[in-house]
C-alpha positions as CSV (number, residue, x, y, z in Angstrom):
1,M,97.9,111.0,63.1
2,R,99.0,109.4,59.7
3,K,97.0,109.7,56.7
4,V,95.3,106.7,55.0
5,C,94.2,107.2,51.6
6,I,92.8,104.7,48.7
7,L,94.2,104.5,45.1
8,R,91.5,103.1,42.7
9,L,93.0,101.4,39.9
10,G,91.4,100.1,36.6
11,H,87.9,101.9,36.9
12,R,86.0,101.4,33.9
13,P,83.2,104.2,33.6
14,E,80.7,102.0,31.6
15,R,80.9,99.2,34.1
16,D,82.2,100.1,37.5
17,L,80.3,103.5,38.3
18,R,78.6,101.9,41.5
19,V,81.5,99.7,42.7
20,T,84.0,102.5,42.2
21,T,81.3,104.8,44.3
22,H,81.1,102.2,47.0
23,V,84.9,101.9,47.3
24,G,85.2,105.6,47.8
25,L,81.9,105.4,50.3
26,T,83.4,102.5,52.1
27,A,86.7,104.1,52.5
28,R,85.2,107.1,53.9
29,A,82.8,105.6,56.3
30,L,85.6,103.2,57.6
31,G,88.2,106.0,58.4
32,A,90.2,106.7,55.3
33,D,90.9,110.3,54.4
34,G,90.5,110.3,50.5
35,M,90.8,108.4,47.3
36,Y,92.8,109.0,44.3
37,L,90.9,107.7,41.2
38,A,93.2,106.4,38.4
39,A,90.5,107.4,36.0
40,D,88.7,110.3,34.6
41,D,85.2,110.1,36.0
42,H,83.5,113.4,37.4
43,G,80.5,111.5,38.3
44,I,82.1,109.6,40.8
45,V,83.7,112.6,42.4
46,D,80.5,114.6,42.3
47,S,78.7,111.5,44.1
48,I,81.3,111.0,46.8
49,E,81.4,114.9,47.4
50,D,77.6,115.1,47.8
51,V,77.8,112.5,50.4
52,V,80.5,114.3,52.1
53,E,78.7,117.4,52.0
54,R,75.5,115.9,53.5
55,W,76.8,113.4,55.9
56,G,79.9,115.4,57.2
57,G,83.5,114.8,57.6
58,E,86.5,115.2,55.3
59,F,87.2,113.0,52.7
60,F,88.8,114.2,49.2
61,V,88.6,112.6,45.8
62,E,91.0,113.4,43.2
63,N,90.2,112.4,39.7
64,D,92.3,111.4,36.9
65,V,95.6,110.5,38.5
66,K,98.4,108.8,37.0
67,W,98.7,105.6,39.1
68,R,102.3,105.0,38.7
69,Q,103.4,108.6,39.3
70,C,100.8,108.6,42.3
71,I,102.7,105.6,44.0
72,K,106.0,107.0,43.3
73,Q,105.3,110.3,45.0
74,W,103.5,108.8,47.9
75,K,106.6,106.6,48.7
76,A,109.2,109.7,47.9
77,K,107.1,111.4,50.6
78,G,108.0,108.5,53.1
79,G,104.5,106.8,52.7
80,I,104.1,103.0,52.5
81,V,101.6,101.0,50.1
82,A,99.4,98.3,50.6
83,H,97.9,96.6,47.8
84,L,94.7,94.6,48.2
85,T,94.9,91.5,46.1
86,M,93.7,87.6,46.5
87,Y,97.4,86.7,45.6
88,G,98.8,88.5,48.8
89,L,100.0,87.5,52.3
90,D,97.0,86.9,54.6
91,V,95.4,90.0,56.1
92,G,96.0,88.6,59.5
93,E,99.5,88.0,59.2
94,V,100.1,91.6,57.7
95,T,97.8,94.0,59.3
96,A,99.4,94.2,62.7
97,E,102.5,95.2,61.1
98,V,101.0,97.7,59.0
99,R,99.2,99.3,61.8
100,E,102.4,99.7,63.9
101,R,104.1,101.7,61.1
102,P,104.0,105.4,61.6
103,E,104.2,106.3,57.9
104,D,101.2,107.5,55.7
105,L,99.2,104.6,54.1
106,L,98.3,104.2,50.4
107,I,95.9,101.2,49.9
108,I,95.7,100.1,46.3
109,V,92.4,98.8,45.4
110,G,92.0,97.4,41.6
111,A,89.1,96.5,39.5
112,E,90.1,95.0,36.1
113,K,93.4,93.2,35.9
114,V,96.0,95.3,38.0
115,P,99.3,95.8,36.2
116,G,102.2,93.6,37.2
117,D,104.1,96.5,38.2
118,V,101.8,97.1,41.1
119,Y,102.9,94.2,42.9
120,G,106.6,95.1,42.9
121,M,105.9,98.6,43.7
122,A,103.8,97.8,47.1
123,D,105.6,97.3,50.3
124,Y,102.7,95.0,51.1
125,N,100.6,92.7,49.0
126,V,97.6,92.0,51.3
127,S,95.1,89.1,50.6
128,V,91.7,89.0,52.6
129,T,91.0,85.6,51.2
130,N,92.6,83.7,48.2
131,Q,89.3,83.4,46.6
132,P,87.6,85.6,44.0
133,H,85.5,88.2,45.8
134,S,84.7,92.0,45.9
135,E,87.3,94.6,46.4
136,I,84.8,96.6,48.4
137,S,84.6,93.6,51.1
138,S,88.4,93.6,50.8
139,L,88.8,97.1,51.7
140,A,86.1,97.0,54.6
141,I,87.7,94.1,56.2
142,F,91.2,95.4,55.8
143,L,90.2,99.2,57.0
144,D,88.5,97.5,60.0
145,R,91.3,95.4,61.0
146,L,93.8,98.2,60.7
147,F,91.8,100.6,62.8
148,Q,90.9,97.7,65.3
149,G,86.9,98.6,65.1
150,Q,87.6,102.1,66.5
151,E,86.3,103.6,63.1
152,M,82.8,102.4,63.9
153,G,82.5,105.1,66.6
154,H,83.6,107.8,64.4
155,K,81.4,110.9,64.4
156,F,81.6,113.3,61.3
157,E,82.0,117.0,61.8
158,D,79.6,119.1,60.0
159,A,76.8,116.7,59.2
160,K,73.5,117.8,58.0
161,I,72.0,114.3,58.3
162,R,72.5,111.5,60.7
163,V,71.0,108.0,61.3
164,E,69.9,107.6,64.8
165,P,70.3,103.6,65.6
166,C,66.8,102.2,66.6
167,K,65.7,98.6,67.1
168,V,62.9,98.7,64.7
169,G,62.4,100.9,61.6
170,K,64.6,103.9,60.6
171,R,65.1,107.1,62.0
172,V,67.0,109.8,59.9
173,V,67.6,113.3,61.7
174,E,68.5,116.6,59.7
175,L,70.8,118.5,61.6
């Protein structure tokens, strides 16, 4: 099966700690294999690795990657790149085509202004909406459409903790 990874661009440690952490957690929960962080922030790595340790599954976070090099290497290995942006083609028009392609997929999620080069390096510039919104929501919608909802039933191996669905209240089980 192909690999799906996230490249997080523009992370500002003083401002984006929670948002970038949530990008990684959303990616993990909704079926991605890992995240490349184009910034040096060990706190993000530690936080996500702690979740993986407790909640199971396999998900990596690579810190302090050079974004341009990451994209070039991904493509050199035969992978494709989808950049989530409000300026791209509608997610409904693009996702089916991306899903049918067998190549590994790198999904670029920006924070601050994304460098113009990214738009030209991406195979797909994908818009979830043409309105300002959260990169977390864009990633969640894109992954859900990519995996056609199948990620919702994923069981995470080696979990130490699990939520048992219940109608009222909450039930957390330690395994």
